[in-house]
Structure formats: structure tokens, C-alpha cells
C-alpha positions, 0 to 999 in steps of 0.5 A: 177580291173587294167585298161591296157592302150590300144595301137593304131597305130598313122596312123590307121583309129581308131586313126583318129576316136578317134581324131574326137571324142576328138574334136566333140560330138555328132557325128554319123558314117556318120559325121565321114565318111564325115569328113575323106572322107572314106566309111561309111562301113570302118568307122563302122568297125573301130568303132566296133574294138574300141567298142570291146576294150572298147574305145567307146560306141554306143548310139542308138537313134530312127533314129541315132546312136551316138558314144561316147568316153568312155576311154581316157587311150590309147597310140598312137604308131608308128612313126609320119609323120615327122619321116617317111619323115626323114627316107624316105629322108635318105634311099632314097638317092642313093650312088654316083656311080663311072663313068667308067672313075673313076673306077680302076677295071679290067673291065675298065682298 
């Protein structure tokens, strides 16, 4: 059986959850939602998507459900924040427009 590397977008909620799971264990859905400041329902959906991909497993105990990172062979794709800021700066510049006095065209001449 060949394991295929799983691709996860860097800016996604799944990537944020994985980052927390790399740092802290044991952790519950409630802990992750508090850490990220995101509603628990959204975090649960992200964890279910990761579980379907086989990245995490849910360990259900009597009163809590813990999340465990199972696979570490995933690849984060997408641009990082410094690249995005650079792109915004470059594309956000407006071309210098000629003032009516500098324009040689028929309209103002």
C-alpha cells in the first residue's frame, strides 16, 4: 500500500488545527476552539474533514473526546502571509496619472 501525501492549504482551519495538535496533546475540540477563538461547530467540521482524510483520530472517553494526530505526512500548500503581503503591495499600487496640464492629447489641448 502506497501512502499518498495529503495536501492542506496553509490558510485553512484544518492547518490551524494541525498546528495546535503538533504542539499540544491531549487536546479536546473545546480546547482547540478556545485557542483559535472560533465557534466549536466550525472546529468540529474541520476535525471531521481531517478524520476523513486519515490525519486525525477521535478518542472518545466517558466525558470528553480527544483529538490525536495520526499522520504527519501532509504537505501545506498555498502562499504564506509574507508572500501575500508582498503581492498586495505590488498589485495595490496605482499608476501615476497625468494631470490635465501634463496631458498632450486632443481632449485638453
